[in-house]
C-alpha positions as a printed NumPy array, in Angstrom:
array([[-46.122,  66.303, -31.368],
       [-43.699,  66.744, -28.176],
       [-45.553,  63.589, -26.577],
       [-44.408,  61.607, -29.506],
       [-40.867,  63.151, -29.242],
       [-40.582,  62.181, -25.441],
       [-41.65 ,  58.109, -25.877],
       [-39.134,  58.301, -28.827],
       [-36.171,  59.693, -26.798],
       [-36.617,  57.063, -23.915],
       [-37.027,  54.241, -26.293],
       [-33.735,  55.397, -27.899],
       [-32.019,  55.971, -24.514],
       [-33.16 ,  52.383, -23.193],
       [-31.963,  50.192, -25.957],
       [-28.374,  50.205, -24.435],
       [-29.594,  48.934, -21.332],
       [-31.228,  46.094, -22.7  ],
       [-28.601,  45.11 , -25.005],
       [-26.249,  45.003, -22.221],
       [-28.785,  43.082, -19.934],
       [-27.564,  39.363, -21.403],
       [-24.103,  39.809, -20.046],
       [-24.802,  41.33 , -16.958],
       [-26.997,  38.314, -16.403],
       [-23.788,  35.896, -17.189],
       [-22.572,  33.725, -14.345],
       [-19.037,  33.162, -12.97 ],
       [-19.173,  29.76 , -11.846],
       [-16.593,  28.727,  -9.12 ],
       [-14.647,  25.518,  -9.457],
       [-11.973,  23.217,  -7.384],
       [ -9.208,  21.713,  -9.382],
       [ -7.954,  18.382,  -7.036],
       [ -4.655,  16.631,  -7.889],
       [ -5.41 ,  13.704, -10.245],
       [ -5.189,  10.147,  -9.234],
       [ -2.096,   8.374, -10.367],
       [ -2.399,   5.318, -11.91 ],
       [  0.7  ,   2.836, -11.169],
       [  3.661,   4.055,  -9.454],
       [  5.26 ,   5.788, -12.093],
       [  3.33 ,   8.893, -11.402],
       [  3.916,   9.949,  -7.075],
       [  1.296,  12.743,  -5.997],
       [  3.374,  15.618,  -6.383],
       [  3.673,  15.117,  -9.779],
       [ -0.296,  14.811, -10.624],
       [ -1.011,  17.883,  -8.403],
       [  1.654,  19.958, -10.32 ],
       [ -0.453,  18.932, -13.525],
       [ -3.884,  19.648, -11.631],
       [ -2.217,  23.083, -10.623],
       [ -1.113,  23.898, -14.425],
       [ -4.549,  23.051, -15.476],
       [ -6.287,  25.383, -12.752],
       [ -4.013,  28.38 , -13.151],
       [ -5.194,  28.255, -17.129],
       [ -8.637,  28.141, -15.921],
       [ -8.411,  30.881, -13.851],
       [ -6.467,  33.048, -16.412],
       [ -9.355,  33.037, -19.09 ],
       [-11.35 ,  35.208, -16.761],
       [-14.841,  32.823, -17.364],
       [-14.165,  30.618, -14.06 ],
       [-13.418,  31.308, -10.432],
       [-10.852,  28.919,  -9.228],
       [-10.698,  27.569,  -5.574],
       [ -7.561,  25.906,  -4.371],
       [ -8.417,  22.179,  -2.853],
       [ -7.7  ,  21.866,   0.806],
       [ -4.349,  19.374,   0.988],
       [ -4.402,  16.34 ,   1.517],
       [ -8.293,  15.689,   0.282],
       [ -8.682,  12.334,  -0.191],
       [-11.12 ,  11.135,  -3.408],
       [-13.622,   9.685,  -1.487],
       [-14.258,  13.595,   0.183],
       [-13.914,  15.715,  -3.006],
       [-17.917,  16.04 ,  -3.575],
       [-18.18 ,  17.293,   0.356],
       [-15.275,  19.548,   0.481],
       [-16.583,  21.224,  -2.784],
       [-19.588,  21.969,  -1.154],
       [-18.037,  23.174,   2.027],
       [-15.961,  25.487,  -0.281],
       [-19.274,  26.854,  -1.778],
       [-18.016,  25.64 ,  -5.338],
       [-20.121,  25.197,  -8.168],
       [-18.11 ,  22.313,  -9.387],
       [-15.32 ,  20.069,  -9.054],
       [-12.3  ,  18.565, -11.755],
       [-10.987,  15.379, -10.623],
       [ -9.058,  12.605, -12.374],
       [ -6.745,   9.921, -13.261],
       [ -2.917,  10.012, -14.485],
       [ -0.546,   7.627, -16.339],
       [  2.254,   7.527, -18.178],
       [  2.171,   6.903, -21.993],
       [  4.993,   6.738, -23.938],
       [  7.057,  10.53 , -23.465],
       [  3.815,  11.822, -22.072],
       [  1.095,  11.334, -19.717],
       [ -2.754,   9.907, -20.558],
       [ -5.105,  11.963, -18.357],
       [ -9.116,  11.192, -17.865],
       [-10.455,  14.478, -16.64 ],
       [-14.214,  14.305, -15.234],
       [-16.484,  17.632, -14.363],
       [-18.557,  17.082, -11.388],
       [-21.479,  19.277, -10.723],
       [-21.98 ,  19.998,  -6.672],
       [-25.423,  20.29 ,  -6.664],
       [-26.378,  16.904,  -8.472],
       [-22.992,  15.194,  -7.616],
       [-22.804,  13.319, -11.008],
       [-20.419,  13.172, -13.717],
       [-21.271,  16.654, -15.938],
       [-18.49 ,  16.001, -18.306],
       [-15.542,  13.637, -19.229],
       [-12.7  ,  13.587, -20.99 ],
       [ -9.31 ,  11.573, -22.101],
       [ -6.463,  13.531, -23.039],
       [ -2.546,  12.17 , -23.668],
       [ -0.747,  15.096, -22.931],
       [  3.304,  15.986, -24.511],
       [  3.978,  19.186, -23.121],
       [  3.098,  21.872, -21.055],
       [  1.093,  23.625, -23.791],
       [ -1.177,  20.67 , -24.043],
       [ -1.581,  20.8  , -20.272],
       [ -2.428,  24.438, -20.429],
       [ -4.978,  24.135, -23.479],
       [ -7.021,  21.401, -21.124],
       [ -7.571,  24.444, -18.944],
       [ -8.695,  26.542, -21.528],
       [-11.648,  24.006, -22.706],
       [-12.56 ,  23.318, -19.114],
       [-13.089,  26.006, -18.363],
       [-14.925,  26.911, -21.41 ],
       [-17.273,  24.119, -20.909],
       [-17.967,  24.981, -16.693],
       [-18.794,  28.268, -18.01 ],
       [-21.311,  27.273, -20.515],
       [-22.801,  24.627, -18.762],
       [-23.101,  27.386, -15.515],
       [-25.204,  29.459, -17.916],
       [-26.855,  26.959, -20.033],
       [-30.257,  28.451, -19.036],
       [-29.166,  31.65 , -20.753],
       [-28.93 ,  30.383, -24.332],
       [-32.887,  30.479, -24.151],
       [-32.801,  34.553, -24.607],
       [-29.957,  34.466, -26.534],
       [-26.867,  34.851, -24.39 ],
       [-23.593,  34.48 , -26.588],
       [-20.916,  31.908, -25.13 ],
       [-18.475,  33.381, -22.841],
       [-15.346,  34.291, -25.133],
       [-12.298,  32.427, -24.353],
       [ -8.829,  34.666, -23.278],
       [ -6.5  ,  34.342, -26.37 ],
       [ -3.763,  31.553, -25.964],
       [ -0.295,  33.23 , -25.636],
       [  2.2  ,  31.895, -28.328],
       [  4.051,  29.04 , -26.592],
       [  7.188,  29.921, -25.025],
       [ 10.213,  27.315, -24.664],
       [  8.881,  26.262, -20.729],
       [  5.263,  25.621, -22.649],
       [  6.983,  22.887, -25.321],
       [  9.382,  21.416, -22.788],
       [  8.223,  17.79 , -22.317],
       [  5.812,  16.856, -19.589],
       [  8.737,  14.34 , -18.491],
       [ 10.039,  17.425, -16.486],
       [  7.318,  16.902, -14.268],
       [  8.921,  13.802, -12.737],
       [ 12.612,  15.915, -12.88 ],
       [ 12.911,  15.652,  -9.028],
       [ 13.167,  11.922,  -9.347],
       [ 15.503,  11.922, -12.466],
       [ 18.418,  13.777, -10.037],
       [ 18.354,  10.67 ,  -7.794],
       [ 21.436,   8.582,  -8.577],
       [ 20.074,   5.137,  -8.922],
       [ 21.494,   2.172,  -6.567],
       [ 21.044,  -1.236,  -5.75 ],
       [ 19.273,  -0.011,  -2.382],
       [ 17.236,   2.257,  -4.345],
       [ 13.67 ,   2.236,  -3.278],
       [ 11.218,   1.49 ,  -6.75 ],
       [  9.775,   5.52 ,  -5.535],
       [ 13.32 ,   6.637,  -6.318],
       [ 13.818,   4.756,  -9.821],
       [ 13.841,   7.426, -12.93 ],
       [ 10.502,   7.411, -14.487],
       [ 12.294,   7.157, -18.007],
       [ 15.567,   5.167, -18.288],
       [ 14.992,   4.532, -21.759],
       [ 12.029,   5.982, -24.136],
       [  9.05 ,   3.703, -24.579],
       [  7.118,   2.74 , -27.617],
       [  3.94 ,   4.616, -27.32 ],
       [  0.651,   3.426, -27.276],
       [ -0.812,   4.016, -30.768],
       [ -4.325,   3.207, -31.975],
       [ -3.336,   1.134, -34.212],
       [ -1.748,  -2.016, -32.52 ],
       [  1.977,  -3.099, -32.951],
       [  2.097,  -6.554, -34.924],
       [  4.127,  -8.411, -32.563],
       [  2.919, -11.931, -33.296],
       [  2.485, -12.78 , -36.978],
       [  5.636, -10.729, -38.22 ],
       [  7.725, -12.242, -35.695],
       [  6.705, -16.044, -37.119],
       [  9.688, -18.357, -38.213],
       [  9.689, -18.955, -41.712],
       [  8.03 , -22.395, -42.739],
       [ 10.428, -25.675, -42.79 ],
       [ 11.679, -26.198, -46.496],
       [ 10.938, -29.722, -48.063],
       [ 14.651, -30.691, -47.119],
       [ 14.075, -30.713, -43.717],
       [ 12.84 , -33.678, -41.621],
       [  9.787, -32.978, -40.178],
       [  9.213, -35.126, -36.647],
       [  6.191, -37.236, -36.402],
       [  3.077, -35.326, -34.788],
       [  3.264, -38.269, -32.103],
       [  7.124, -36.667, -30.78 ],
       [  6.1  , -34.871, -27.422],
       [  6.534, -30.878, -27.264],
       [  9.021, -31.223, -24.524],
       [ 11.561, -33.739, -26.431],
       [ 11.218, -31.787, -29.633],
       [ 13.697, -28.393, -29.609],
       [ 11.783, -25.174, -28.868],
       [ 11.765, -22.53 , -31.271],
       [ 12.11 , -18.9  , -30.107],
       [  9.277, -17.262, -28.476],
       [  7.079, -15.202, -30.49 ],
       [  4.337, -12.655, -29.971],
       [  1.594, -12.623, -27.22 ],
       [ -1.124, -14.447, -26.782],
       [ -4.319, -13.961, -24.476],
       [ -6.629, -16.308, -22.554],
       [-10.439, -15.142, -21.702],
       [-10.784, -12.748, -19.142],
       [-12.483, -14.09 , -15.977],
       [-14.071, -12.812, -13.12 ],
       [-17.552, -11.65 , -11.556],
       [-18.199,  -9.086, -14.259],
       [-20.741,  -9.869, -16.448],
       [-19.879, -12.062, -19.437],
       [-20.463,  -9.111, -22.076],
       [-18.   ,  -6.94 , -20.129],
       [-15.359, -10.134, -20.032],
       [-15.496, -11.1  , -23.708],
       [-14.928,  -7.32 , -23.948],
       [-11.982,  -6.895, -22.094],
       [-10.89 ,  -9.848, -23.86 ],
       [-11.161,  -8.382, -27.545],
       [ -9.906,  -4.929, -26.01 ],
       [ -6.446,  -6.793, -24.88 ],
       [ -5.815,  -8.957, -27.724],
       [ -6.385,  -5.28 , -29.937],
       [ -4.174,  -2.953, -27.643],
       [ -1.196,  -5.699, -27.267],
       [ -1.612,  -7.113, -30.878],
       [ -2.397, -10.469, -29.064],
       [ -3.433, -14.073, -30.335],
       [ -6.608, -15.297, -28.578],
       [ -6.192, -18.707, -27.187],
       [ -8.361, -20.866, -24.877],
       [ -6.075, -22.229, -22.986],
       [ -2.058, -21.641, -21.946],
       [ -1.659, -25.109, -23.164],
       [ -3.118, -24.457, -26.337],
       [ -1.585, -21.192, -27.05 ],
       [  2.036, -22.651, -26.567],
       [  1.082, -26.399, -28.128],
       [  1.71 , -25.179, -31.462],
       [  4.84 , -22.434, -30.802],
       [  5.707, -21.11 , -27.932],
       [  4.821, -17.071, -26.716],
       [  6.75 , -14.577, -25.089],
       [  4.106, -14.118, -22.714],
       [  0.27 , -15.349, -22.197],
       [ -2.255, -13.1  , -20.901],
       [ -4.949, -13.555, -18.544],
       [ -6.668, -11.479, -16.338],
       [ -9.764, -11.119, -13.924],
       [-12.47 ,  -8.071, -13.972],
       [-15.1  ,  -6.971, -11.177],
       [-17.792,  -4.206, -11.585],
       [-18.825,  -2.37 ,  -9.101],
       [-21.898,   0.1  ,  -9.321],
       [-21.997,   3.047,  -7.397],
       [-25.572,   3.344,  -5.681],
       [-25.083,   6.175,  -4.228],
       [-23.441,   9.226,  -7.01 ],
       [-24.31 ,   6.668,  -9.961],
       [-21.515,   5.517, -12.337],
       [-19.292,   2.167, -11.873],
       [-15.813,   1.235, -10.749],
       [-13.993,  -1.348, -12.404],
       [-10.974,  -3.893, -11.103],
       [ -8.793,  -5.789, -13.396],
       [ -6.092,  -7.655, -12.149],
       [ -3.345,  -8.485, -15.439],
       [ -1.408, -11.59 , -15.165],
       [  1.708, -12.62 , -17.871],
       [  2.983, -15.963, -17.792],
       [  5.632, -17.773, -20.071],
       [  4.757, -21.176, -21.538],
       [  7.222, -22.414, -18.468],
       [  4.26 , -21.379, -16.208],
       [  6.304, -19.09 , -14.872],
       [  4.889, -15.816, -13.626],
       [  6.028, -12.171, -15.551],
       [  3.783,  -9.444, -14.229],
       [  0.697,  -9.717, -11.766],
       [ -0.869,  -6.323, -10.904],
       [ -4.239,  -4.558, -10.123],
       [ -5.655,  -1.891, -11.446],
       [ -8.607,   0.112, -10.727],
       [-10.358,   2.933, -12.342],
       [-14.107,   4.115, -12.81 ],
       [-16.487,   6.303, -14.764],
       [-19.559,   8.115, -14.501],
       [-23.259,   8.311, -16.251],
       [-25.811,   5.385, -16.456],
       [-24.969,   1.825, -15.209],
       [-24.739,   0.295, -18.545],
       [-22.423,   2.854, -20.097],
       [-20.61 ,   3.793, -16.679],
       [-19.432,  -0.005, -16.621],
       [-18.517,  -0.287, -20.189],
       [-16.273,   3.246, -20.102],
       [-14.448,   1.986, -16.805],
       [-13.657,  -1.521, -18.164],
       [-12.339,  -0.148, -20.82 ],
       [-10.306,   2.432, -18.86 ],
       [ -9.131,   0.011, -16.605],
       [ -8.064,  -2.156, -19.364],
       [ -5.977,   0.318, -21.115],
       [ -4.394,   1.358, -18.389],
       [ -3.342,  -2.331, -17.389],
       [ -2.531,  -3.438, -21.299],
       [ -0.134,   0.214, -20.978],
       [  1.515,  -0.34 , -18.213],
       [  2.525,  -3.523, -18.941],
       [  3.791,  -2.917, -22.622],
       [  5.171,   0.515, -21.398],
       [  6.766,  -0.206, -17.873],
       [  9.235,   2.038, -16.376],
       [ 11.906,  -0.468, -16.366],
       [ 11.469,  -3.706, -17.518],
       [ 11.3  ,  -6.767, -15.016],
       [ 13.417,  -9.288, -16.124]])
């Protein structure tokens, strides 16, 4: 009887130790948040570094990950090497571009063990609270990915620290990231870098394209209005007001499927009318601008993924160049999926910059 009692007592005392074992096994991964790469000249390196600092600070506040400060001046091509040298389990990098009154951020979580992107996310941020929220989400993903092997024994996911109620600072618009440049008085000799980022509130890009073509077409001529014969040359007839945008088929060295996809995406994002040639686009009626572009895709044979470069050109019906800029973006994953995602990102960045420039060129 005494022996049975001793066995029962030992088993009872051992239960708390068994229950506590899974939580003791939970790993606390280390991560480096590198400054985001700015797309376009409206965001400088300092502003992208400040946004990365906000996200890294919130990740550290959750207590589920250890945040390592990135060495100053680290180039994007050296991110993986530096992260491994600092004994980080993951590093976070990405891209940032202006979008309306806020910014658009592409976040990529890379495992230093494999060197591949294990998580990618695109977010549109308006306030500091939005940026801090990205820190909560990224910390939760990194912790779960690092401890994914414990899921089989019932390890609960790490608890996320409750986000404090947003203060006035948290609700402030992310335009304050660029406050340093807003204090610079504009002058004729000011460099483009000193130009204020927002002189007027631009129209943010929405999922539904802005109707900029059909709605602005002049009404049809009444029956009493004499119609010039079709043999009359366009140059001789009075030119109507420019209306909307037109887009030509995208060229370049990329695969035809990706080039066709880029053409369709530009038409959808800009509300543009597709045309085979500039002459055809301007024959019936003039357009505000005729868009064309060149797309190139480069696969990364070392770490996987793909990089896309897109040159966007906008001309009026007189052949004058209104806009000509080049953009580059990349994506991780399988080659075909990465190429598609990189194409979408670089086209969105190019058409977004054209539709919402820091200062409309004339």
